[in-house]
Residue frames as qw, qx, qy, qz and C-alpha x, y, z in Angstrom:
[[0.509, -0.662, 0.474, 0.280, -6.88, -10.21, 85.40],
 [0.781, 0.614, -0.113, 0.007, -4.47, -10.56, 82.47],
 [0.783, -0.278, 0.213, 0.513, -0.94, -11.75, 82.00],
 [0.312, 0.944, -0.100, -0.043, 1.28, -8.96, 80.73],
 [0.796, 0.282, -0.190, 0.501, 4.82, -9.19, 79.47],
 [0.539, -0.549, -0.208, 0.604, 7.28, -7.58, 81.88],
 [0.311, 0.018, 0.240, 0.919, 8.22, -4.98, 79.27],
 [0.174, -0.541, -0.492, -0.659, 4.56, -3.86, 79.20],
 [0.467, -0.609, -0.559, 0.315, 4.27, -3.35, 82.97],
 [0.086, 0.670, -0.008, 0.738, 3.85, 0.16, 84.33],
 [0.128, 0.035, -0.639, 0.758, 4.23, 1.63, 87.82],
 [0.452, -0.015, 0.294, -0.842, 1.03, 1.59, 89.90],
 [0.735, 0.001, -0.551, -0.396, -0.20, -1.67, 88.36],
 [0.586, -0.421, 0.547, -0.424, -1.11, -4.29, 90.98],
 [0.168, 0.239, -0.946, -0.138, -0.03, -7.92, 90.85],
 [0.763, -0.133, -0.156, -0.613, -2.94, -10.33, 90.58],
 [0.974, -0.148, -0.167, 0.034, -0.94, -13.40, 91.67],
 [0.604, -0.647, 0.353, 0.304, 2.36, -14.18, 93.38],
 [0.595, 0.732, -0.332, -0.029, 5.34, -13.80, 91.05],
 [0.830, -0.415, 0.349, 0.135, 7.92, -16.58, 91.35],
 [0.020, 0.667, -0.651, -0.361, 11.34, -17.22, 89.87],
 [0.689, 0.288, -0.590, -0.305, 12.02, -20.14, 87.53],
 [0.334, 0.147, -0.874, 0.321, 13.12, -22.10, 90.62],
 [0.465, -0.565, -0.662, -0.165, 9.82, -21.37, 92.38],
 [0.359, -0.266, -0.428, 0.786, 11.15, -18.75, 94.79],
 [0.023, 0.874, 0.482, -0.057, 8.66, -16.02, 95.66],
 [0.413, 0.245, 0.070, 0.874, 9.80, -12.72, 94.16],
 [0.208, -0.087, 0.182, -0.957, 6.77, -10.55, 94.96],
 [0.190, 0.293, 0.882, -0.315, 3.37, -11.37, 96.35],
 [0.029, 0.612, 0.686, 0.393, -0.15, -10.93, 95.11],
 [0.194, -0.902, -0.386, 0.019, -1.53, -7.41, 95.55],
 [0.517, -0.430, 0.074, 0.736, 1.81, -5.60, 95.31],
 [0.325, 0.922, 0.106, -0.184, 1.78, -2.17, 93.65],
 [0.808, 0.215, 0.151, 0.527, 4.50, -2.14, 91.03],
 [0.128, -0.901, 0.143, 0.388, 7.21, 0.50, 90.94],
 [0.544, 0.745, -0.381, -0.065, 9.92, 1.17, 88.35],
 [0.136, -0.587, 0.780, -0.170, 12.39, -0.54, 90.67],
 [0.697, -0.008, 0.670, -0.253, 10.27, -3.69, 91.05],
 [0.784, 0.586, 0.077, -0.192, 9.70, -3.88, 87.30],
 [0.322, 0.751, -0.576, 0.021, 13.47, -3.63, 86.67],
 [0.354, -0.401, 0.814, -0.225, 14.11, -6.38, 89.23],
 [0.811, 0.242, 0.462, -0.264, 11.52, -8.64, 87.61],
 [0.664, 0.710, -0.210, -0.106, 13.18, -8.09, 84.26],
 [0.071, 0.676, -0.721, 0.135, 16.63, -8.87, 85.73],
 [0.555, -0.197, 0.756, -0.287, 15.23, -12.03, 87.34],
 [0.040, 0.103, -0.874, -0.473, 14.10, -13.26, 83.92],
 [0.370, 0.431, 0.701, -0.430, 10.38, -13.09, 84.64],
 [0.142, 0.174, 0.681, 0.697, 8.44, -13.19, 81.38],
 [0.314, -0.516, -0.514, -0.609, 4.80, -12.64, 82.39],
 [0.024, -0.062, -0.640, 0.765, 2.98, -11.15, 85.38],
 [0.136, -0.633, -0.743, -0.167, -0.71, -11.40, 86.29],
 [0.057, 0.071, -0.147, 0.985, -2.08, -7.88, 86.73],
 [0.103, 0.552, 0.734, -0.383, -5.35, -6.94, 88.45],
 [0.234, 0.766, 0.274, -0.533, -7.90, -4.85, 86.60],
 [0.027, -0.459, 0.576, 0.676, -6.46, -5.40, 83.14],
 [0.575, 0.370, 0.723, -0.097, -9.53, -7.00, 81.59],
 [0.463, 0.839, 0.110, -0.263, -9.53, -4.35, 78.87],
 [0.159, -0.656, 0.624, 0.393, -5.93, -5.04, 77.90],
 [0.744, 0.410, -0.400, -0.345, -5.36, -6.89, 74.68],
 [0.960, -0.233, 0.156, -0.002, -4.62, -10.58, 75.19],
 [0.254, -0.687, 0.620, 0.281, -0.99, -11.60, 75.18],
 [0.873, 0.428, -0.202, -0.120, 0.13, -13.36, 72.03],
 [0.634, -0.582, 0.496, 0.116, 2.69, -15.80, 73.30],
 [0.486, 0.616, -0.582, -0.215, 5.50, -16.79, 71.03],
 [0.924, 0.003, -0.378, -0.050, 6.52, -20.48, 70.92],
 [0.480, 0.311, -0.582, 0.577, 9.67, -19.84, 72.98],
 [0.301, -0.343, 0.389, -0.801, 7.68, -18.23, 75.80],
 [0.874, -0.139, -0.119, -0.449, 5.18, -21.10, 75.74],
 [0.814, 0.166, -0.513, 0.217, 8.04, -23.58, 75.96],
 [0.191, 0.360, -0.555, 0.725, 9.60, -21.70, 78.89],
 [0.583, -0.303, 0.211, -0.724, 6.29, -21.67, 80.76],
 [0.937, -0.033, -0.267, -0.224, 5.84, -25.41, 80.20],
 [0.649, 0.256, -0.566, 0.440, 9.39, -26.16, 81.38],
 [0.095, -0.390, 0.453, -0.796, 8.93, -23.96, 84.47],
 [0.761, -0.232, 0.087, -0.599, 5.66, -25.66, 85.41],
 [0.907, 0.104, -0.407, -0.015, 7.10, -29.10, 84.74],
 [0.406, 0.335, -0.608, 0.595, 10.07, -28.41, 87.05],
 [0.361, -0.340, 0.358, -0.791, 7.76, -27.12, 89.77],
 [0.883, -0.114, -0.050, -0.453, 5.44, -30.15, 89.58],
 [0.811, 0.217, -0.517, 0.169, 8.28, -32.69, 89.33],
 [0.157, 0.384, -0.603, 0.682, 9.83, -31.24, 92.46],
 [0.548, -0.256, 0.314, -0.732, 6.58, -31.48, 94.37],
 [0.940, 0.021, -0.003, -0.340, 5.89, -35.06, 93.26],
 [0.382, 0.593, -0.706, 0.064, 9.45, -36.42, 93.40],
 [0.210, -0.298, 0.846, -0.389, 8.85, -38.59, 96.47],
 [0.661, 0.205, 0.582, -0.427, 5.74, -40.31, 95.13],
 [0.394, 0.498, -0.533, -0.559, 6.80, -41.12, 91.57],
 [0.041, 0.110, -0.992, -0.044, 6.43, -44.86, 92.29],
 [0.316, 0.381, 0.725, -0.479, 2.71, -44.47, 93.03],
 [0.205, 0.336, 0.726, 0.563, 0.52, -44.85, 89.93],
 [0.063, -0.830, -0.554, -0.010, -2.34, -42.75, 91.32],
 [0.283, -0.784, 0.006, 0.553, 0.00, -39.93, 92.31],
 [0.340, -0.133, 0.565, 0.740, 1.62, -40.04, 88.87],
 [0.108, 0.589, 0.695, 0.399, -1.80, -39.65, 87.28],
 [0.207, -0.886, -0.341, 0.236, -2.62, -36.81, 89.66],
 [0.398, -0.504, 0.256, 0.722, 0.70, -35.17, 88.78],
 [0.261, 0.196, 0.647, 0.689, -0.21, -35.23, 85.07],
 [0.050, -0.793, -0.588, -0.149, -3.60, -33.65, 85.82],
 [0.321, -0.825, -0.102, 0.453, -1.95, -30.87, 87.85],
 [0.425, -0.241, 0.438, 0.755, 0.67, -30.36, 85.17],
 [0.173, 0.462, 0.654, 0.574, -1.92, -29.88, 82.43],
 [0.182, -0.867, -0.463, 0.030, -4.06, -27.61, 84.62],
 [0.393, -0.724, 0.029, 0.567, -1.17, -25.36, 85.70],
 [0.368, -0.028, 0.510, 0.777, 0.18, -25.02, 82.18],
 [0.058, 0.637, 0.631, 0.440, -3.26, -23.99, 80.93],
 [0.294, -0.872, -0.323, 0.223, -3.66, -21.50, 83.79],
 [0.419, -0.576, 0.194, 0.675, -0.29, -19.88, 83.14],
 [0.296, 0.120, 0.601, 0.732, -0.94, -19.62, 79.41],
 [0.070, 0.795, 0.602, -0.006, -4.20, -17.71, 79.92]]
């Protein structure tokens, strides 16, 4: 599975993971066969990268610094939202940092 830029997606490709908006809303699920219409909607929604099944032979994505920053901000927002009610707990704060680092690394693969 590889992350491909939305502009490199083609109809008949299959999503390898759920695709979510910057606010964490599910746009399309894992295993969805892409169509021209879905690809246009992803582009309009501001999606940058999509995990695609069976793309092991594709060249790796070279992420520009702006895309890396956007991914980090998106993950940070998602994690902060999920941990907002336990920010006073030292152990949960440490766990949050571990999740944050892990998710950023996963999304940058």
